[in-house]
ZAVEX-198847 format. One record per residue (C-alpha): x, y, z; residue in three letters; residue number from 0. Coordinates in pm, 1 decimal, m for minus. Example, Ala and Ser with C-alpha at 12.3 -4.5 7.8 and 13.67 -1.06 7.14 Angstrom:
<recs>
REC       c1       c2       c3  aa   i
REC   1230.0   m450.0    780.0 ALA   0
REC   1367.0   m106.0    714.0 SER   1
</recs>
This chain:
<recs>
REC       c1       c2       c3  aa   i
REC   1535.1  m2579.7   6111.1 UNK   0
REC   1446.2  m2333.7   5828.9 UNK   1
REC   1386.4  m2602.5   5569.6 UNK   2
REC   1135.4  m2774.6   5781.4 UNK   3
REC    955.2  m2429.7   5817.9 UNK   4
REC    950.5  m2368.2   5439.9 UNK   5
REC    865.0  m2723.9   5371.7 UNK   6
REC    586.8  m2712.2   5605.6 UNK   7
REC    469.3  m2350.2   5447.9 UNK   8
REC    463.4  m2478.4   5124.9 UNK   9
REC    245.3  m2796.4   5226.1 UNK  10
REC      6.9  m2573.8   5413.2 UNK  11
REC    m34.7  m2335.9   5092.1 UNK  12
REC    m69.1  m2619.0   4885.2 UNK  13
REC   m361.4  m2779.1   5106.9 UNK  14
REC   m527.5  m2423.2   5124.0 UNK  15
REC   m506.6  m2406.3   4732.0 UNK  16
REC   m668.0  m2745.8   4681.9 UNK  17
REC   m945.4  m2633.6   4932.4 UNK  18
REC  m1020.6  m2327.1   4706.8 UNK  19
REC   m971.4  m2431.4   4357.7 UNK  20
REC  m1161.8  m2765.9   4344.5 UNK  21
REC  m1302.7  m2870.0   3993.1 UNK  22
REC  m1649.3  m2739.5   3968.7 UNK  23
REC  m1911.6  m3009.2   3895.0 UNK  24
REC  m2088.6  m2964.8   3571.0 UNK  25
REC  m2437.7  m3014.2   3641.7 UNK  26
REC  m2415.8  m2811.5   3915.9 UNK  27
REC  m2264.1  m2510.6   3725.9 UNK  28
REC  m2564.6  m2562.5   3474.4 UNK  29
REC  m2830.2  m2565.9   3737.6 UNK  30
REC  m2694.5  m2222.2   3884.0 UNK  31
REC  m2674.7  m2086.0   3527.6 UNK  32
REC  m3032.5  m2194.8   3474.4 UNK  33
REC  m3176.7  m2067.0   3798.8 UNK  34
REC  m2975.2  m1726.3   3709.9 UNK  35
REC  m3176.3  m1694.9   3407.0 UNK  36
REC  m3517.7  m1792.9   3534.5 UNK  37
REC  m3488.1  m1532.8   3831.7 UNK  38
REC  m3356.4  m1259.9   3585.3 UNK  39
REC  m3485.8  m1339.0   3270.0 UNK  40
REC  m3448.7   m975.7   3098.8 UNK  41
REC  m3114.7   m911.2   3254.2 UNK  42
REC  m2869.4   m727.1   3022.9 UNK  43
REC  m2609.7   m997.1   3036.3 UNK  44
REC  m2869.2  m1228.6   2904.3 UNK  45
REC  m2942.3  m1015.1   2579.4 UNK  46
REC  m2633.4  m1053.2   2336.4 UNK  47
REC  m2497.4   m683.5   2279.7 UNK  48
REC  m2510.2   m749.4   1904.3 UNK  49
REC  m2870.3   m690.3   1943.7 UNK  50
REC  m2851.0   m348.6   2077.1 UNK  51
REC  m2604.5   m204.0   1779.6 UNK  52
REC  m2695.9    m59.3   1480.0 UNK  53
REC  m2727.0   m223.5   1123.8 UNK  54
REC  m2378.3    m82.8   1030.3 UNK  55
REC  m2202.8   m263.5   1338.5 UNK  56
REC  m2409.2   m552.4   1342.2 UNK  57
REC  m2348.5   m666.9   1001.3 UNK  58
REC  m1959.9   m496.6   1009.3 UNK  59
REC  m2056.1   m276.8    735.1 UNK  60
REC  m1787.7    m55.1    814.1 UNK  61
REC  m1509.4   m295.8    848.2 UNK  62
REC  m1627.3   m432.7    496.3 UNK  63
REC  m1636.6    m84.6    353.3 UNK  64
REC  m1246.9    m38.2    451.1 UNK  65
REC  m1151.2   m372.3    330.9 UNK  66
REC  m1320.6   m304.1     m3.4 UNK  67
REC  m1165.0     47.7    m27.9 UNK  68
REC   m828.7   m105.1     44.4 UNK  69
REC   m844.8   m371.2   m193.1 UNK  70
REC   m975.0   m120.7   m472.5 UNK  71
REC   m670.9    119.3   m365.7 UNK  72
REC   m424.5   m157.8   m406.2 UNK  73
REC   m570.5   m300.8   m729.9 UNK  74
REC   m548.7     79.7   m857.8 UNK  75
REC   m199.1    105.1   m759.2 UNK  76
REC    m97.1   m252.7   m936.6 UNK  77
REC   m290.4   m136.8  m1281.7 UNK  78
REC   m124.6    195.9  m1271.2 UNK  79
REC    213.7     66.2  m1200.6 UNK  80
REC    183.4   m200.2  m1464.5 UNK  81
REC     28.3     63.6  m1730.9 UNK  82
REC    337.0    280.7  m1647.8 UNK  83
REC    560.0     20.7  m1729.7 UNK  84
REC    403.3    m71.3  m2054.4 UNK  85
REC    390.8    293.5  m2133.4 UNK  86
REC    776.8    329.0  m2061.5 UNK  87
REC    857.5     13.2  m2257.9 UNK  88
REC    670.6    162.1  m2567.1 UNK  89
REC    826.3    494.2  m2529.6 UNK  90
REC   1159.3    357.5  m2500.1 UNK  91
REC   1106.7    189.4  m2852.2 UNK  92
REC    945.7    476.6  m3004.9 UNK  93
REC   1232.4    685.0  m2892.2 UNK  94
REC   1482.3    445.7  m3042.5 UNK  95
REC   1297.3    423.0  m3377.0 UNK  96
REC   1409.5    546.7  m3720.5 UNK  97
REC   1229.0    589.9  m4045.8 UNK  98
REC   1475.7    658.7  m4285.2 UNK  99
REC   1275.2    993.0  m4386.5 UNK 100
REC   1080.4   1257.2  m4236.9 UNK 101
REC    751.1   1069.1  m4100.9 UNK 102
REC    558.8   1125.7  m3777.6 UNK 103
REC    520.3    758.6  m3712.2 UNK 104
REC    879.1    713.9  m3579.8 UNK 105
REC   1096.1    933.2  m3365.3 UNK 106
REC   1381.0   1037.4  m3569.9 UNK 107
REC   1391.2   1020.7  m3953.2 UNK 108
REC   1758.1    955.8  m4004.5 UNK 109
REC   1930.6    842.3  m3694.4 UNK 110
REC   1831.6    678.8  m3374.4 UNK 111
REC   1868.8    881.5  m3045.3 UNK 112
REC   1930.8    562.0  m2886.8 UNK 113
REC   2253.7    482.2  m3057.7 UNK 114
REC   2409.4    810.4  m3021.6 UNK 115
REC   2701.3    854.4  m2740.3 UNK 116
REC   2513.3   1141.4  m2591.9 UNK 117
REC   2191.9   1004.2  m2463.6 UNK 118
REC   2031.2   1347.7  m2382.5 UNK 119
REC   1773.2   1342.2  m2679.5 UNK 120
REC   1703.9   1000.2  m2633.1 UNK 121
REC   1659.3   1048.4  m2254.7 UNK 122
REC   1448.6   1366.7  m2322.8 UNK 123
REC   1234.6   1184.6  m2566.9 UNK 124
REC   1182.0    877.2  m2311.7 UNK 125
REC   1099.9   1129.5  m2023.0 UNK 126
REC    870.0   1342.2  m2206.3 UNK 127
REC    680.3   1033.7  m2361.6 UNK 128
REC    614.6    839.1  m2048.5 UNK 129
REC    593.0   1092.9  m1771.0 UNK 130
REC    497.7   1427.4  m1926.0 UNK 131
REC    272.0   1337.7  m2201.1 UNK 132
REC    182.2    959.7  m2110.5 UNK 133
REC    220.3    857.4  m2478.1 UNK 134
REC     12.2   1117.4  m2636.1 UNK 135
REC    326.5   1290.3  m2790.9 UNK 136
REC    367.0   1003.7  m3059.1 UNK 137
REC    136.3   1131.5  m3294.5 UNK 138
REC     52.7   1474.0  m3477.8 UNK 139
REC    277.9   1747.9  m3560.7 UNK 140
REC    308.9   1931.4  m3255.2 UNK 141
REC    600.8   1698.9  m3115.7 UNK 142
REC    907.2   1580.7  m3287.0 UNK 143
REC   1034.0   1280.0  m3053.4 UNK 144
REC    803.7   1400.1  m2814.3 UNK 145
REC    996.4   1737.9  m2801.6 UNK 146
REC    756.5   2003.1  m2796.2 UNK 147
REC    780.6   2226.3  m3132.2 UNK 148
REC    567.6   2506.6  m2984.1 UNK 149
REC    566.4   2800.7  m2903.9 UNK 150
REC    826.9   2862.3  m3187.1 UNK 151
REC   1067.8   3104.5  m2970.4 UNK 152
REC   1094.2   2864.8  m2688.5 UNK 153
REC   1049.8   2543.0  m2831.5 UNK 154
REC   1204.4   2259.5  m2635.2 UNK 155
REC   1291.9   2049.5  m2963.5 UNK 156
REC   1568.6   2341.4  m3069.3 UNK 157
REC   1646.9   2432.2  m2695.1 UNK 158
REC   1771.4   2083.2  m2633.7 UNK 159
REC   1977.8   2070.6  m2985.5 UNK 160
REC   1788.6   1783.8  m3057.8 UNK 161
REC   1685.8   1920.1  m3391.8 UNK 162
REC   2020.0   1891.8  m3532.2 UNK 163
REC   2011.4   1528.9  m3481.7 UNK 164
REC   1664.1   1481.1  m3577.7 UNK 165
REC   1737.7   1684.4  m3929.0 UNK 166
REC   2098.1   1506.9  m3961.7 UNK 167
REC   2273.7   1874.2  m3898.2 UNK 168
REC   2646.8   1899.4  m3883.5 UNK 169
REC   2741.7   1948.5  m3549.6 UNK 170
REC   2586.6   1645.8  m3410.1 UNK 171
REC   2764.5   1353.2  m3530.1 UNK 172
REC   2710.6    994.7  m3409.6 UNK 173
</recs>
């Protein structure tokens, strides 16, 4: 008995649904829209909303500005990271170089800081060259292996003990 009632209920609901949701005739639908447009030609739904926007919203200038700025920021970050990697490689090569005598073109005149078992001077040189001075310490007499030699009393070059390795003094054997 319950199954007959539920089947009858489903059948009745299906018939009601079919009556309500009949497909719309396209010609009739078009005619209704045209009649509405003729009766209300200046209705707010007849005019596209984009016509009421300012020039910034109409041409999406705010979106274009945002995308342009994001592109430039990403491009800048990529170029900075690439330049930093190149600077680091150049500084590593410079800090490992040996000239064979006093010269400002190479880091150490006698022994390479990179081959020493204690890498302190090499690491200081690379860090100062790449991070602190951005490669500007490889020229001039103010620096020795990118370690500052001024002011005289507090110079990093002597405080670190790298002057012994630089000048091939005893106490800093390889």
